C-alpha positions, -999 to 999 in steps of 0.1 A, spaced: 0 0 0 12 34 -8 23 55 22 13 91 20 28 120 39 -2 142 30 -36 127 29 -67 144 14 -91 155 41 -129 157 42 -141 187 22 -110 189 2 -114 191 -36 -108 160 -55 -86 174 -83 -54 174 -62 -58 137 -55 -31 119 -74 -37 86 -92 -17 70 -64 -41 84 -38 -70 69 -56 -52 35 -62 -43 34 -25 -79 40 -15 -92 14 -38 -66 -11 -24 -80 -5 11 -116 -10 0 -106 -42 -18 -91 -55 15 -124 -48 32 -144 -67 5 -137 -101 23 -160 -109 53 -133 -130 70 -107 -102 67 -132 -77 82 -137 -101 111 -100 -105 115 -95 -67 117 -124 -64 142 -110 -92 163 -77 -73 166 -95 -43 181 -93 -62 213 -55 -59 212 -27 -82 203 -36 -118 196 -20 -150 183 -33 -164 150 -50 -193 169 -69 -168 190 -80 -148 160 -90 -180 142 -112 -191 171 -127 -156 173 -136 -154 137 -145 -190 132 -121 -197 104 -92 -221 99 -57 -209 111 -44 -212 75 -72 -189 62 -66 -164 90 -28 -165 83 -34 -157 47 -56 -127 56 -31 -115 81 -4 -116 54 -25 -94 32 -32 -70 60 5 -68 69 14 -61 33 -11 -32 34 5 -19 66 -28 -23 85 -15 -50 108 19 -57 123 33 -85 143 60 -92 169 76 -122 185 69 -130 221 90 -160 230 78 -187 206 46 -169 198 38 -143 172 14 -116 182 -6 -96 157 -21 -61 162 -35 -33 143 -10 -6 133 -35 21 143 -72 24 149 -81 37 114 -90 2 101 -114 -4 130 -129 31 128 -136 26 91 -155 -6 99 -174 9 128 -183 40 108 -195 20 79 -216 -2 101 -231 28 119 -239 45 86 -254 14 70 -276 8 101 -292 42 99 -325 44 82 -322 59 47 -346 85 33 -365 75 2 -359 95 -29 -389 115 -41 
């Protein structure tokens, strides 16, 4: 995932967005297009966890969770560290979880019908 030093903010005009900004944004949304990956991110909001714990929480095989963690690490949304013989995973920051929470909150609100 592209790392930006300057990120467009709400209300900013779109023309200064570079193709890299847009590609990076699309890459993030593609990551959230998989239900298991969304559950993995949400499981990590509780803090650092081993892959077995995450797999139990999301109800997926360890191999599947490991594959999703690798994609999330490649996108710099998740990081890991060694603790003895264990590997612990955590969110790099709370942006990923906030995006999920905000999306859920928005989709749960009643929508006005168009005239």
